[in-house]
PDB file with one MODEL, atoms N, CA, C and O in Angstrom:
MODEL        1
ATOM      1  N   MET A   1      70.777 145.824  77.434  1.00  0.00           N
ATOM      2  CA  MET A   1      71.560 144.602  77.475  1.00  0.00           C
ATOM      3  C   MET A   1      72.311 144.506  78.798  1.00  0.00           C
ATOM      4  O   MET A   1      72.607 145.498  79.463  1.00  0.00           O
ATOM      5  N   PHE A   2      72.594 143.282  79.131  1.00  0.00           N
ATOM      6  CA  PHE A   2      73.361 143.045  80.344  1.00  0.00           C
ATOM      7  C   PHE A   2      74.839 143.009  80.014  1.00  0.00           C
ATOM      8  O   PHE A   2      75.255 142.518  78.964  1.00  0.00           O
ATOM      9  N   GLY A   3      75.611 143.537  80.932  1.00  0.00           N
ATOM     10  CA  GLY A   3      77.066 143.457  80.802  1.00  0.00           C
ATOM     11  C   GLY A   3      77.573 142.223  81.530  1.00  0.00           C
ATOM     12  O   GLY A   3      76.799 141.476  82.128  1.00  0.00           O
ATOM     13  N   LEU A   4      78.843 142.028  81.473  1.00  0.00           N
ATOM     14  CA  LEU A   4      79.461 140.850  82.097  1.00  0.00           C
ATOM     15  C   LEU A   4      79.282 140.875  83.616  1.00  0.00           C
ATOM     16  O   LEU A   4      79.016 139.839  84.225  1.00  0.00           O
ATOM     17  N   SER A   5      79.424 142.036  84.223  1.00  0.00           N
ATOM     18  CA  SER A   5      79.301 142.112  85.679  1.00  0.00           C
ATOM     19  C   SER A   5      77.872 141.825  86.134  1.00  0.00           C
ATOM     20  O   SER A   5      77.683 141.185  87.169  1.00  0.00           O
ATOM     21  N   GLU A   6      76.859 142.282  85.390  1.00  0.00           N
ATOM     22  CA  GLU A   6      75.467 142.005  85.762  1.00  0.00           C
ATOM     23  C   GLU A   6      75.157 140.512  85.651  1.00  0.00           C
ATOM     24  O   GLU A   6      74.472 139.953  86.508  1.00  0.00           O
ATOM     25  N   LEU A   7      75.657 139.870  84.599  1.00  0.00           N
ATOM     26  CA  LEU A   7      75.454 138.426  84.439  1.00  0.00           C
ATOM     27  C   LEU A   7      76.133 137.640  85.555  1.00  0.00           C
ATOM     28  O   LEU A   7      75.599 136.637  86.028  1.00  0.00           O
ATOM     29  N   ALA A   8      77.301 138.091  85.971  1.00  0.00           N
ATOM     30  CA  ALA A   8      78.008 137.423  87.053  1.00  0.00           C
ATOM     31  C   ALA A   8      77.223 137.539  88.358  1.00  0.00           C
ATOM     32  O   ALA A   8      77.139 136.571  89.113  1.00  0.00           O
ATOM     33  N   ILE A   9      76.657 138.691  88.629  1.00  0.00           N
ATOM     34  CA  ILE A   9      75.861 138.889  89.846  1.00  0.00           C
ATOM     35  C   ILE A   9      74.613 138.012  89.816  1.00  0.00           C
ATOM     36  O   ILE A   9      74.265 137.392  90.821  1.00  0.00           O
ATOM     37  N   ILE A  10      73.937 137.958  88.667  1.00  0.00           N
ATOM     38  CA  ILE A  10      72.746 137.110  88.540  1.00  0.00           C
ATOM     39  C   ILE A  10      73.114 135.644  88.740  1.00  0.00           C
ATOM     40  O   ILE A  10      72.390 134.908  89.410  1.00  0.00           O
ATOM     41  N   LEU A  11      74.216 135.224  88.172  1.00  0.00           N
ATOM     42  CA  LEU A  11      74.677 133.847  88.327  1.00  0.00           C
ATOM     43  C   LEU A  11      74.975 133.523  89.788  1.00  0.00           C
ATOM     44  O   LEU A  11      74.619 132.445  90.265  1.00  0.00           O
ATOM     45  N   ILE A  12      75.616 134.430  90.496  1.00  0.00           N
ATOM     46  CA  ILE A  12      75.926 134.219  91.916  1.00  0.00           C
ATOM     47  C   ILE A  12      74.640 134.099  92.733  1.00  0.00           C
ATOM     48  O   ILE A  12      74.551 133.251  93.622  1.00  0.00           O
ATOM     49  N   VAL A  13      73.643 134.941  92.441  1.00  0.00           N
ATOM     50  CA  VAL A  13      72.373 134.892  93.161  1.00  0.00           C
ATOM     51  C   VAL A  13      71.663 133.565  92.892  1.00  0.00           C
ATOM     52  O   VAL A  13      71.125 132.958  93.818  1.00  0.00           O
ATOM     53  N   VAL A  14      71.654 133.108  91.643  1.00  0.00           N
ATOM     54  CA  VAL A  14      71.002 131.838  91.306  1.00  0.00           C
ATOM     55  C   VAL A  14      71.691 130.676  92.020  1.00  0.00           C
ATOM     56  O   VAL A  14      71.022 129.789  92.551  1.00  0.00           O
ATOM     57  N   ILE A  15      73.009 130.678  92.034  1.00  0.00           N
ATOM     58  CA  ILE A  15      73.744 129.616  92.715  1.00  0.00           C
ATOM     59  C   ILE A  15      73.457 129.645  94.209  1.00  0.00           C
ATOM     60  O   ILE A  15      73.315 128.589  94.826  1.00  0.00           O
ATOM     61  N   ALA A  16      73.369 130.832  94.804  1.00  0.00           N
ATOM     62  CA  ALA A  16      73.074 130.942  96.233  1.00  0.00           C
ATOM     63  C   ALA A  16      71.684 130.399  96.552  1.00  0.00           C
ATOM     64  O   ALA A  16      71.503 129.716  97.560  1.00  0.00           O
ATOM     65  N   VAL A  17      70.704 130.695  95.705  1.00  0.00           N
ATOM     66  CA  VAL A  17      69.341 130.209  95.938  1.00  0.00           C
ATOM     67  C   VAL A  17      69.292 128.690  95.839  1.00  0.00           C
ATOM     68  O   VAL A  17      68.655 128.034  96.663  1.00  0.00           O
ATOM     69  N   ILE A  18      69.949 128.138  94.851  1.00  0.00           N
ATOM     70  CA  ILE A  18      69.969 126.674  94.692  1.00  0.00           C
ATOM     71  C   ILE A  18      70.711 126.027  95.860  1.00  0.00           C
ATOM     72  O   ILE A  18      70.299 124.973  96.345  1.00  0.00           O
ATOM     73  N   ALA A  19      71.799 126.648  96.315  1.00  0.00           N
ATOM     74  CA  ALA A  19      72.578 126.086  97.420  1.00  0.00           C
ATOM     75  C   ALA A  19      71.772 126.072  98.710  1.00  0.00           C
ATOM     76  O   ALA A  19      71.901 125.149  99.514  1.00  0.00           O
ATOM     77  N   VAL A  20      70.939 127.092  98.912  1.00  0.00           N
ATOM     78  CA  VAL A  20      70.126 127.139 100.129  1.00  0.00           C
ATOM     79  C   VAL A  20      69.107 126.009 100.121  1.00  0.00           C
ATOM     80  O   VAL A  20      68.825 125.420 101.164  1.00  0.00           O
ATOM     81  N   LYS A  21      68.561 125.708  98.971  1.00  0.00           N
ATOM     82  CA  LYS A  21      67.544 124.647  98.881  1.00  0.00           C
ATOM     83  C   LYS A  21      68.157 123.253  98.943  1.00  0.00           C
ATOM     84  O   LYS A  21      67.654 122.388  99.660  1.00  0.00           O
ATOM     85  N   LYS A  22      69.229 123.027  98.206  1.00  0.00           N
ATOM     86  CA  LYS A  22      69.813 121.688  98.087  1.00  0.00           C
ATOM     87  C   LYS A  22      71.001 121.450  99.009  1.00  0.00           C
ATOM     88  O   LYS A  22      71.447 120.309  99.139  1.00  0.00           O
ATOM     89  N   GLY A  23      71.520 122.471  99.642  1.00  0.00           N
ATOM     90  CA  GLY A  23      72.712 122.350 100.481  1.00  0.00           C
ATOM     91  C   GLY A  23      72.595 121.334 101.590  1.00  0.00           C
ATOM     92  O   GLY A  23      73.439 120.443 101.688  1.00  0.00           O
ATOM     93  N   PRO A  24      71.562 121.432 102.445  1.00  0.00           N
ATOM     94  CA  PRO A  24      71.452 120.458 103.539  1.00  0.00           C
ATOM     95  C   PRO A  24      71.345 119.009 103.055  1.00  0.00           C
ATOM     96  O   PRO A  24      71.897 118.098 103.672  1.00  0.00           O
ATOM     97  N   GLU A  25      70.639 118.811 101.961  1.00  0.00           N
ATOM     98  CA  GLU A  25      70.514 117.455 101.413  1.00  0.00           C
ATOM     99  C   GLU A  25      71.865 116.938 100.934  1.00  0.00           C
ATOM    100  O   GLU A  25      72.198 115.773 101.154  1.00  0.00           O
ATOM    101  N   LEU A  26      72.636 117.787 100.288  1.00  0.00           N
ATOM    102  CA  LEU A  26      73.957 117.373  99.807  1.00  0.00           C
ATOM    103  C   LEU A  26      74.896 117.060 100.965  1.00  0.00           C
ATOM    104  O   LEU A  26      75.658 116.095 100.902  1.00  0.00           O
ATOM    105  N   VAL A  27      74.846 117.861 102.013  1.00  0.00           N
ATOM    106  CA  VAL A  27      75.704 117.623 103.172  1.00  0.00           C
ATOM    107  C   VAL A  27      75.304 116.324 103.870  1.00  0.00           C
ATOM    108  O   VAL A  27      76.169 115.558 104.295  1.00  0.00           O
ATOM    109  N   ARG A  28      74.002 116.072 103.991  1.00  0.00           N
ATOM    110  CA  ARG A  28      73.519 114.837 104.604  1.00  0.00           C
ATOM    111  C   ARG A  28      73.988 113.619 103.807  1.00  0.00           C
ATOM    112  O   ARG A  28      74.445 112.630 104.380  1.00  0.00           O
ATOM    113  N   THR A  29      73.870 113.699 102.495  1.00  0.00           N
ATOM    114  CA  THR A  29      74.294 112.594 101.635  1.00  0.00           C
ATOM    115  C   THR A  29      75.799 112.367 101.742  1.00  0.00           C
ATOM    116  O   THR A  29      76.252 111.223 101.783  1.00  0.00           O
ATOM    117  N   ALA A  30      76.571 113.442 101.787  1.00  0.00           N
ATOM    118  CA  ALA A  30      78.021 113.310 101.930  1.00  0.00           C
ATOM    119  C   ALA A  30      78.378 112.668 103.267  1.00  0.00           C
ATOM    120  O   ALA A  30      79.302 111.857 103.332  1.00  0.00           O
ATOM    121  N   GLY A  31      77.664 113.015 104.327  1.00  0.00           N
ATOM    122  CA  GLY A  31      77.907 112.414 105.638  1.00  0.00           C
ATOM    123  C   GLY A  31      77.623 110.926 105.644  1.00  0.00           C
ATOM    124  O   GLY A  31      78.397 110.143 106.195  1.00  0.00           O
ATOM    125  N   ARG A  32      76.514 110.534 105.034  1.00  0.00           N
ATOM    126  CA  ARG A  32      76.185 109.100 104.938  1.00  0.00           C
ATOM    127  C   ARG A  32      77.255 108.352 104.161  1.00  0.00           C
ATOM    128  O   ARG A  32      77.685 107.272 104.565  1.00  0.00           O
ATOM    129  N   SER A  33      77.682 108.929 103.048  1.00  0.00           N
ATOM    130  CA  SER A  33      78.704 108.278 102.223  1.00  0.00           C
ATOM    131  C   SER A  33      80.006 108.109 102.997  1.00  0.00           C
ATOM    132  O   SER A  33      80.669 107.078 102.891  1.00  0.00           O
ATOM    133  N   THR A  34      80.365 109.114 103.766  1.00  0.00           N
ATOM    134  CA  THR A  34      81.592 109.037 104.559  1.00  0.00           C
ATOM    135  C   THR A  34      81.492 107.947 105.613  1.00  0.00           C
ATOM    136  O   THR A  34      82.448 107.198 105.815  1.00  0.00           O
ATOM    137  N   ARG A  35      80.352 107.844 106.290  1.00  0.00           N
ATOM    138  CA  ARG A  35      80.168 106.800 107.294  1.00  0.00           C
ATOM    139  C   ARG A  35      80.244 105.408 106.673  1.00  0.00           C
ATOM    140  O   ARG A  35      80.850 104.504 107.248  1.00  0.00           O
ATOM    141  N   ILE A  36      79.636 105.233 105.510  1.00  0.00           N
ATOM    142  CA  ILE A  36      79.671 103.936 104.826  1.00  0.00           C
ATOM    143  C   ILE A  36      81.100 103.591 104.423  1.00  0.00           C
ATOM    144  O   ILE A  36      81.538 102.454 104.592  1.00  0.00           O
ATOM    145  N   LEU A  37      81.826 104.572 103.889  1.00  0.00           N
ATOM    146  CA  LEU A  37      83.208 104.343 103.469  1.00  0.00           C
ATOM    147  C   LEU A  37      84.083 103.951 104.656  1.00  0.00           C
ATOM    148  O   LEU A  37      84.896 103.032 104.548  1.00  0.00           O
ATOM    149  N   LYS A  38      83.925 104.637 105.787  1.00  0.00           N
ATOM    150  CA  LYS A  38      84.709 104.303 106.975  1.00  0.00           C
ATOM    151  C   LYS A  38      84.379 102.899 107.466  1.00  0.00           C
ATOM    152  O   LYS A  38      85.279 102.147 107.840  1.00  0.00           O
ATOM    153  N   ALA A  39      83.099 102.539 107.469  1.00  0.00           N
ATOM    154  CA  ALA A  39      82.704 101.204 107.925  1.00  0.00           C
ATOM    155  C   ALA A  39      83.271 100.118 107.016  1.00  0.00           C
ATOM    156  O   ALA A  39      83.733  99.085 107.500  1.00  0.00           O
ATOM    157  N   GLU A  40      83.242 100.337 105.728  1.00  0.00           N
ATOM    158  CA  GLU A  40      83.792  99.350 104.789  1.00  0.00           C
ATOM    159  C   GLU A  40      85.302  99.228 104.935  1.00  0.00           C
ATOM    160  O   GLU A  40      85.840  98.123 104.861  1.00  0.00           O
ATOM    161  N   ALA A  41      85.989 100.341 105.142  1.00  0.00           N
ATOM    162  CA  ALA A  41      87.440 100.298 105.324  1.00  0.00           C
ATOM    163  C   ALA A  41      87.789  99.561 106.609  1.00  0.00           C
ATOM    164  O   ALA A  41      88.744  98.784 106.636  1.00  0.00           O
ATOM    165  N   ARG A  42      87.027  99.796 107.673  1.00  0.00           N
ATOM    166  CA  ARG A  42      87.257  99.111 108.943  1.00  0.00           C
ATOM    167  C   ARG A  42      87.028  97.612 108.779  1.00  0.00           C
ATOM    168  O   ARG A  42      87.803  96.806 109.293  1.00  0.00           O
ATOM    169  N   ALA A  43      85.974  97.237 108.068  1.00  0.00           N
ATOM    170  CA  ALA A  43      85.674  95.817 107.854  1.00  0.00           C
ATOM    171  C   ALA A  43      86.768  95.147 107.016  1.00  0.00           C
ATOM    172  O   ALA A  43      87.132  93.998 107.268  1.00  0.00           O
ATOM    173  N   ALA A  44      87.283  95.862 106.029  1.00  0.00           N
ATOM    174  CA  ALA A  44      88.341  95.293 105.187  1.00  0.00           C
ATOM    175  C   ALA A  44      89.616  95.074 105.995  1.00  0.00           C
ATOM    176  O   ALA A  44      90.316  94.082 105.792  1.00  0.00           O
ATOM    177  N   ARG A  45      89.926  96.006 106.921  1.00  0.00           N
ATOM    178  CA  ARG A  45      91.114  95.840 107.760  1.00  0.00           C
ATOM    179  C   ARG A  45      90.952  94.657 108.699  1.00  0.00           C
ATOM    180  O   ARG A  45      91.912  93.925 108.940  1.00  0.00           O
ATOM    181  N   GLU A  46      89.757  94.458 109.231  1.00  0.00           N
ATOM    182  CA  GLU A  46      89.529  93.364 110.174  1.00  0.00           C
ATOM    183  C   GLU A  46      89.529  92.008 109.485  1.00  0.00           C
ATOM    184  O   GLU A  46      89.879  91.009 110.113  1.00  0.00           O
ATOM    185  N   ASP A  47      89.150  91.942 108.217  1.00  0.00           N
ATOM    186  CA  ASP A  47      89.091  90.679 107.483  1.00  0.00           C
ATOM    187  C   ASP A  47      90.462  90.214 107.015  1.00  0.00           C
ATOM    188  O   ASP A  47      90.647  89.031 106.731  1.00  0.00           O
ATOM    189  N   ARG A  48      91.413  91.115 106.931  1.00  0.00           N
ATOM    190  CA  ARG A  48      92.724  90.791 106.393  1.00  0.00           C
ATOM    191  C   ARG A  48      93.560  90.081 107.461  1.00  0.00           C
ATOM    192  O   ARG A  48      93.815  90.653 108.520  1.00  0.00           O
ATOM    193  N   PRO A  49      93.986  88.851 107.198  1.00  0.00           N
ATOM    194  CA  PRO A  49      94.828  88.159 108.180  1.00  0.00           C
ATOM    195  C   PRO A  49      96.242  88.721 108.132  1.00  0.00           C
ATOM    196  O   PRO A  49      96.842  88.813 107.061  1.00  0.00           O
ATOM    197  N   GLU A  50      96.769  89.096 109.284  1.00  0.00           N
ATOM    198  CA  GLU A  50      98.134  89.618 109.355  1.00  0.00           C
ATOM    199  C   GLU A  50      98.968  88.682 110.221  1.00  0.00           C
ATOM    200  O   GLU A  50      98.573  88.332 111.333  1.00  0.00           O
ATOM    201  N   GLY A  51     100.098  88.292 109.711  1.00  0.00           N
ATOM    202  CA  GLY A  51     100.998  87.457 110.475  1.00  0.00           C
ATOM    203  C   GLY A  51     100.531  86.025 110.635  1.00  0.00           C
ATOM    204  O   GLY A  51     100.994  85.322 111.533  1.00  0.00           O
ATOM    205  N   GLN A  52      99.641  85.588 109.799  1.00  0.00           N
ATOM    206  CA  GLN A  52      99.122  84.230 109.899  1.00  0.00           C
ATOM    207  C   GLN A  52     100.044  83.292 109.126  1.00  0.00           C
ATOM    208  O   GLN A  52     100.375  83.549 107.968  1.00  0.00           O
ATOM    209  N   VAL A  53     100.456  82.205 109.772  1.00  0.00           N
ATOM    210  CA  VAL A  53     101.343  81.227 109.142  1.00  0.00           C
ATOM    211  C   VAL A  53     100.498  80.032 108.738  1.00  0.00           C
ATOM    212  O   VAL A  53      99.766  79.467 109.549  1.00  0.00           O
ATOM    213  N   ILE A  54     100.612  79.659 107.474  1.00  0.00           N
ATOM    214  CA  ILE A  54      99.880  78.499 106.963  1.00  0.00           C
ATOM    215  C   ILE A  54     100.893  77.428 106.615  1.00  0.00           C
ATOM    216  O   ILE A  54     101.801  77.658 105.817  1.00  0.00           O
ATOM    217  N   GLN A  55     100.736  76.259 107.213  1.00  0.00           N
ATOM    218  CA  GLN A  55     101.645  75.158 106.955  1.00  0.00           C
ATOM    219  C   GLN A  55     101.316  74.549 105.591  1.00  0.00           C
ATOM    220  O   GLN A  55     100.147  74.391 105.238  1.00  0.00           O
ATOM    221  N   GLY A  56     102.330  74.219 104.849  1.00  0.00           N
ATOM    222  CA  GLY A  56     102.116  73.605 103.544  1.00  0.00           C
ATOM    223  C   GLY A  56     103.404  73.601 102.754  1.00  0.00           C
ATOM    224  O   GLY A  56     104.485  73.786 103.314  1.00  0.00           O
ATOM    225  N   GLU A  57     103.295  73.392 101.461  1.00  0.00           N
ATOM    226  CA  GLU A  57     104.495  73.361 100.651  1.00  0.00           C
ATOM    227  C   GLU A  57     104.908  74.769 100.249  1.00  0.00           C
ATOM    228  O   GLU A  57     104.095  75.692 100.210  1.00  0.00           O
ATOM    229  N   VAL A  58     106.179  74.904  99.956  1.00  0.00           N
ATOM    230  CA  VAL A  58     106.742  76.199  99.593  1.00  0.00           C
ATOM    231  C   VAL A  58     106.772  76.300  98.074  1.00  0.00           C
ATOM    232  O   VAL A  58     107.313  75.422  97.401  1.00  0.00           O
ATOM    233  N   LEU A  59     106.203  77.351  97.542  1.00  0.00           N
ATOM    234  CA  LEU A  59     106.228  77.574  96.103  1.00  0.00           C
ATOM    235  C   LEU A  59     107.190  78.712  95.789  1.00  0.00           C
ATOM    236  O   LEU A  59     107.250  79.714  96.500  1.00  0.00           O
ATOM    237  N   ARG A  60     107.925  78.534  94.727  1.00  0.00           N
ATOM    238  CA  ARG A  60     108.816  79.602  94.288  1.00  0.00           C
ATOM    239  C   ARG A  60     107.987  80.689  93.611  1.00  0.00           C
ATOM    240  O   ARG A  60     106.945  80.397  93.024  1.00  0.00           O
ATOM    241  N   PRO A  61     108.436  81.924  93.688  1.00  0.00           N
ATOM    242  CA  PRO A  61     107.691  83.004  93.022  1.00  0.00           C
ATOM    243  C   PRO A  61     107.545  82.732  91.534  1.00  0.00           C
ATOM    244  O   PRO A  61     108.516  82.367  90.871  1.00  0.00           O
ATOM    245  N   GLY A  62     106.364  82.902  91.017  1.00  0.00           N
ATOM    246  CA  GLY A  62     106.095  82.697  89.599  1.00  0.00           C
ATOM    247  C   GLY A  62     105.691  81.276  89.256  1.00  0.00           C
ATOM    248  O   GLY A  62     105.318  81.000  88.116  1.00  0.00           O
ATOM    249  N   ALA A  63     105.760  80.368  90.223  1.00  0.00           N
ATOM    250  CA  ALA A  63     105.387  78.979  89.958  1.00  0.00           C
ATOM    251  C   ALA A  63     103.890  78.823  90.164  1.00  0.00           C
ATOM    252  O   ALA A  63     103.348  79.238  91.189  1.00  0.00           O
ATOM    253  N   ALA A  64     103.238  78.233  89.204  1.00  0.00           N
ATOM    254  CA  ALA A  64     101.798  77.980  89.323  1.00  0.00           C
ATOM    255  C   ALA A  64     101.590  76.682  90.085  1.00  0.00           C
ATOM    256  O   ALA A  64     102.469  75.821  90.109  1.00  0.00           O
ATOM    257  N   GLU A  65     100.440  76.548  90.698  1.00  0.00           N
ATOM    258  CA  GLU A  65     100.148  75.330  91.426  1.00  0.00           C
ATOM    259  C   GLU A  65     100.067  74.153  90.461  1.00  0.00           C
ATOM    260  O   GLU A  65      99.499  74.266  89.374  1.00  0.00           O
ATOM    261  N   GLY A  66     100.640  73.021  90.870  1.00  0.00           N
ATOM    262  CA  GLY A  66     100.566  71.833  90.045  1.00  0.00           C
ATOM    263  C   GLY A  66     101.698  71.725  89.019  1.00  0.00           C
ATOM    264  O   GLY A  66     101.780  70.733  88.294  1.00  0.00           O
ATOM    265  N   THR A  67     102.555  72.715  88.952  1.00  0.00           N
ATOM    266  CA  THR A  67     103.683  72.654  88.026  1.00  0.00           C
ATOM    267  C   THR A  67     104.962  72.480  88.838  1.00  0.00           C
ATOM    268  O   THR A  67     105.063  72.946  89.973  1.00  0.00           O
ATOM    269  N   GLU A  68     105.914  71.817  88.250  1.00  0.00           N
ATOM    270  CA  GLU A  68     107.166  71.608  88.937  1.00  0.00           C
ATOM    271  C   GLU A  68     108.233  72.440  88.262  1.00  0.00           C
ATOM    272  O   GLU A  68     108.209  72.653  87.050  1.00  0.00           O
ATOM    273  N   GLN A  69     109.165  72.903  89.066  1.00  0.00           N
ATOM    274  CA  GLN A  69     110.315  73.649  88.518  1.00  0.00           C
ATOM    275  C   GLN A  69     111.580  72.887  88.850  1.00  0.00           C
ATOM    276  O   GLN A  69     111.755  72.353  89.946  1.00  0.00           O
ATOM    277  N   ARG A  70     112.452  72.858  87.861  1.00  0.00           N
ATOM    278  CA  ARG A  70     113.750  72.260  88.100  1.00  0.00           C
ATOM    279  C   ARG A  70     114.631  73.287  88.785  1.00  0.00           C
ATOM    280  O   ARG A  70     114.472  74.485  88.548  1.00  0.00           O
ATOM    281  N   PRO A  71     115.558  72.848  89.632  1.00  0.00           N
ATOM    282  CA  PRO A  71     116.479  73.806  90.237  1.00  0.00           C
ATOM    283  C   PRO A  71     117.281  74.522  89.165  1.00  0.00           C
ATOM    284  O   PRO A  71     117.818  73.872  88.268  1.00  0.00           O
ATOM    285  N   GLY A  72     117.373  75.802  89.231  1.00  0.00           N
ATOM    286  CA  GLY A  72     118.107  76.595  88.252  1.00  0.00           C
ATOM    287  C   GLY A  72     117.273  77.009  87.055  1.00  0.00           C
ATOM    288  O   GLY A  72     117.722  77.845  86.270  1.00  0.00           O
ATOM    289  N   ALA A  73     116.080  76.464  86.880  1.00  0.00           N
ATOM    290  CA  ALA A  73     115.210  76.827  85.753  1.00  0.00           C
ATOM    291  C   ALA A  73     114.416  78.053  86.139  1.00  0.00           C
ATOM    292  O   ALA A  73     114.109  78.266  87.312  1.00  0.00           O
ATOM    293  N   ARG A  74     114.090  78.845  85.158  1.00  0.00           N
ATOM    294  CA  ARG A  74     113.308  80.051  85.409  1.00  0.00           C
ATOM    295  C   ARG A  74     111.981  79.931  84.787  1.00  0.00           C
ATOM    296  O   ARG A  74     111.167  80.849  84.885  1.00  0.00           O
TER     297      ARG A  74
ENDMDL
END
């Protein structure tokens, strides 16, 4: 029978063999994902208008469009 230490050694060897075969593919995939994430974050920052002033009517917080609020009403 195998003891705990022998099973641990066999498990480590199996993981090492699998890592050697699949490791480069996993690293390549992680690199692609990182590049895509950075590109999307950059695009989102560029699309966001900062400091843009739009002329129009002033709405109070919580007021829906098309509804009127009386002064002092909540």
